[in-house]
C-alpha positions in Angstrom: -16.6 20.7 5.5 -18.8 22.9 3.0 -17.5 24.8 0.4 -17.7 28.2 2.1 -16.3 27.2 5.0 -13.3 25.6 2.8 -12.7 28.7 1.0 -12.5 30.8 4.2 -9.9 28.1 5.8 -7.7 28.3 2.6 -8.4 32.2 2.2 -6.9 32.7 6.4 -4.1 30.3 5.4 -3.1 32.2 2.6 -3.0 35.0 4.6 -0.9 33.7 7.5 1.8 32.2 5.4 1.3 35.7 3.2 1.1 33.4 0.0 -1.1 32.6 -2.9 -1.6 28.7 -2.4 -3.9 28.3 -5.6 -4.0 29.8 -9.1 -7.7 30.3 -10.1 -8.9 30.0 -13.1 -12.2 29.4 -15.1 -11.3 25.5 -15.3 -10.5 25.3 -12.0 -7.6 25.5 -9.4 -3.9 24.8 -9.7 -1.6 24.2 -6.7 1.3 26.6 -6.5 4.7 25.9 -5.5 4.0 27.4 -2.2 1.2 24.9 -1.6 3.4 21.9 -2.9 6.1 23.0 -0.5 3.5 23.2 2.5 1.7 20.0 1.5 5.1 18.3 1.6 6.2 19.8 5.0 2.5 18.8 6.6 3.4 15.1 5.3 6.6 15.2 7.2 4.6 16.5 10.1 1.7 13.8 9.9 4.8 11.2 9.5 6.4 12.2 12.8 3.1 12.5 14.8 2.2 8.6 13.6 6.3 7.2 14.0 5.5 9.4 17.7 2.1 7.2 18.0 3.7 3.9 17.1 7.0 4.3 19.6 4.6 5.5 22.5 2.4 2.3 21.4 5.9 0.0 21.4 6.9 1.2 24.8 3.4 0.8 26.2 3.1 -2.8 24.9 6.3 -4.5 24.4 6.1 -6.4 20.9 3.3 -3.8 19.7 3.3 -1.7 16.4 2.1 -1.0 12.8 3.3 -1.8 9.2 1.9 -0.5 6.2 3.1 -1.5 2.7 2.2 -1.6 -1.0 1.9 -5.0 -3.1 1.3 -5.5 -6.4 -2.0 -6.8 -7.7 -0.1 -10.4 -8.8 2.2 -10.1 -5.7 -0.6 -9.9 -3.7 -2.0 -13.1 -4.7 0.6 -14.8 -4.9 3.1 -14.6 -1.9 1.7 -12.0 0.3 -0.9 -14.3 2.1 1.8 -16.7 2.9 4.1 -14.0 4.0 1.4 -12.4 6.4 0.4 -16.3 7.6 4.1 -16.9 9.0 4.2 -13.2 10.2 0.9 -12.6 12.2 1.8 -15.8 14.1 5.1 -14.2 15.3 4.2 -11.2 15.8 0.4 -10.8 17.4 0.4 -7.6 18.7 1.8 -5.9 15.5 -1.2 -4.3 12.8 -0.3 -4.9 9.6 -2.1 -2.9 6.1 -1.3 -4.1 2.5 -2.2 -1.1 0.2 -2.6 -2.7 -3.3 -1.8 -0.5 -6.2 -0.3 -0.8 -9.5 3.3 -0.5 -10.5 2.8 3.3 -11.1 1.0 4.4 -7.9 3.6 2.4 -5.4 6.3 4.4 -6.2 4.4 7.8 -5.8 3.0 6.6 -2.3 6.2 5.1 -1.3 8.1 9.3 -1.9 4.9 10.1 0.3 5.8 7.8 3.1 2.4 6.5 3.0 3.6 3.0 3.0 7.2 2.1 4.4 8.1 -0.2 1.1 6.4 -1.6 -1.3 6.6 -5.5 -3.4 5.7 -5.1 -7.2 6.6 -4.4 -10.7 10.7 -3.5 -10.4 11.7 -3.1 -13.9 10.4 0.2 -14.4 12.4 1.5 -11.5 16.0 1.4 -13.7 17.4 4.8 -12.5 15.1 5.7 -9.8 18.1 6.9 -7.6 16.3 7.7 -4.1 15.0 4.4 -4.2 16.7 0.9 -2.9 15.6 -1.9 -5.3 16.3 -5.5 -4.3 14.7 -7.9 -7.4 13.4 -11.4 -6.6 12.9 -14.5 -8.4 10.8 -13.8 -11.9 7.7 -15.9 -12.5 6.8 -17.2 -16.4 3.6 -15.8 -17.1 1.3 -18.1 -19.3 -1.2 -16.6 -21.8 -4.9 -18.6 -21.1 -8.0 -18.8 -21.6 -11.1 -20.8 -20.8 -11.7 -24.2 -22.0 -13.4 -24.6 -25.4 -12.3 -21.0 -26.7 -11.8 -20.8 -30.7 -8.6 -20.7 -30.0 -8.5 -24.2 -28.5 -9.4 -26.0 -31.8 -6.0 -24.8 -33.4 -2.9 -27.1 -33.3 -0.8 -24.2 -32.7 -2.0 -20.9 -31.1 0.4 -17.7 -32.3 0.2 -14.4 -30.2 -0.7 -12.7 -33.5 -4.2 -15.1 -33.1 -5.0 -13.6 -29.3 -5.5 -10.1 -31.1 -9.1 -11.0 -32.5 -9.8 -11.2 -28.6 -9.8 -9.2 -25.2 -7.4 -8.6 -23.2 -7.9 -9.2 -19.6 -5.4 -8.2 -16.8 -4.8 -7.3 -13.0 -2.5 -4.4 -13.8 -1.7 -2.1 -17.0 1.2 -4.0 -18.9 4.5 -1.9 -17.8 6.3 -1.0 -20.7 8.3 -4.6 -20.4 5.7 -6.7 -21.6 3.7 -3.5 -23.6 6.2 -3.3 -26.6 6.7 -6.6 -27.4 3.1 -7.4 -27.6 2.4 -4.2 -29.9 5.3 -5.1 -32.1 3.9 -8.9 -32.7 0.0 -7.0 -33.2 -1.3 -7.5 -36.8 -1.5 -4.2 -38.5 -5.5 -5.1 -38.8 -6.1 -5.2 -35.2 -3.7 -2.0 -34.8 -5.8 -0.5 -36.7 -9.0 -1.4 -35.0 -7.0 -0.3 -31.8 -8.3 -2.2 -29.0 -6.6 -1.3 -25.6 -4.0 -3.5 -24.3 -5.5 -5.0 -21.6 -9.2 -3.9 -22.7 -10.1 -5.4 -19.2 -8.6 -4.2 -16.4 -9.7 -6.5 -12.6 -8.0 -5.9 -9.6 -9.2 -9.4 -8.5 -7.3 -12.9 -9.5 -11.0 -13.9 -8.3 -12.9 -11.6 -10.7 -10.3 -12.1 -13.8 -11.2 -16.1 -13.6 -14.9 -15.1 -13.7 -14.9 -13.3 -16.7 -12.1 -15.9 -18.5 -15.1 -18.4 -17.8 -18.0 -16.5 -19.0 -16.2 -14.9 -22.1 -13.5 -15.3 -24.8 -11.1 -12.9 -23.1 -7.4 -14.0 -22.5 -5.0 -13.2 -19.8 -1.2 -13.5 -18.5 -1.0 -15.6 -15.4 1.4 -17.5 -13.5 0.8 -21.0 -13.4 0.4 -21.4 -9.8 -2.4 -19.0 -10.2 -4.6 -21.3 -12.9 -2.7 -25.1 -11.7 -6.1 -26.1 -10.8 -8.1 -24.7 -13.8 -5.4 -26.1 -16.1 -5.7 -29.5 -14.4 -9.5 -29.9 -14.7 -9.6 -28.0 -18.1 -11.5 -25.3 -17.2 -8.5 -23.4 -18.5 -6.2 -24.4 -21.3 -2.5 -22.5 -22.2 -2.4 -20.9 -25.3 1.1 -19.7 -25.4 4.3 -19.3 -23.3 6.1 -15.8 -24.5 9.8 -16.0 -23.2 9.5 -12.1 -22.5 6.3 -12.3 -20.4 6.9 -12.9 -17.3 6.4 -11.0 -13.6 9.7 -9.0 -12.8 9.2 -7.7 -9.1 10.6 -6.6 -6.0 11.3 -5.5 -2.6 11.5 -1.2 -3.0 12.4 1.0 -0.2 13.3 4.4 0.3 16.9 4.9 0.3 16.6 8.2 3.4 13.6 6.1 5.2 15.0 3.3 6.3 11.9 0.8 7.2 11.2 0.0 11.4 12.7 -2.9 12.4 9.1 -4.6 12.8 8.5 -3.5 9.0 12.5 -5.4 8.2 11.0 -8.8 9.6 7.9 -8.3 7.5 10.1 -8.1 4.7 12.2 -11.3 5.8 8.8 -12.8 6.0 8.4 -12.0 2.2 11.6 -13.3 1.3 11.0 -16.7 2.9 7.6 -16.8 1.1 9.0 -16.1 -2.3 11.5 -18.8 -2.1 8.7 -21.3 -0.8 6.6 -20.1 -3.9 9.3 -20.4 -6.4 9.8 -23.8 -5.0 6.3 -24.4 -5.7 6.4 -23.0 -9.2 9.3 -25.1 -10.2 7.2 -28.0 -8.9 4.5 -27.3 -11.1 6.3 -26.6 -14.5 7.9 -30.0 -14.0 4.5 -31.8 -13.5 2.7 -30.2 -15.8 4.8 -28.2 -18.3 7.7 -31.0 -18.5 11.0 -28.9 -19.9 10.5 -25.7 -18.7 13.5 -23.9 -17.0 12.8 -21.7 -13.9 13.4 -18.2 -14.2 16.6 -16.4 -12.3 16.5 -13.1 -10.3 16.8 -9.8 -12.8 20.3 -8.5 -12.6 
């Protein structure tokens, strides 16, 4: 749509509802309260139309349907593929879409009804009374770097030593993990103001490639780096007790997922149990004396 056509459409809509939709200024336009109301109403209408399409498909083709859910970057690498492998075999006519976003965006997408539920960082969901949060197993994160990294020359590595190097992440660190890192950051590093993380990549493969050719440091679960640790390509530098994944399955209390979505949630639960067992096995073999984490309260 061209700009003049868009302007005419907005003006016609404003005349129809007899209200101004945007406050116009030299700096741009800002939606009014009426515009926000209209947007929310439109979303509900679109959701209802989509649900009608899905219901028609289900009635026309038994077993058909669609599930759209969200996943955090770490969870998407860890349990989502295993859950989908078992789900699609059992439900060959169901179309699944996975929206991979960070812990800040997923709740917004859920409230906008763009996804039926999400699996991701749940520690920031406290006090969100409209959300149903089901905590899953916590997973220890290990700060790792490439084999041959300058810090590997030291007998013992302190977290403070790492701040001389760039941190890499698959997502922005939530407050739960960021606060203790900032508390341990040396005064000199704080003055320099290096961002945490300095580089953010949504792909595990991209993170590993960056680590291999740089002095970057990143927190990852053991399952994500087991092969590289065994071969010496990656070295574990530190294992802070506060560095762990605390994710869960999050739904809207007012919008129960469809029956096929609930079956996918069950597949995610089963994949999580298997993944946790595998992490325990890897820790017992590679890091004797380590203890698995229990689910959040």
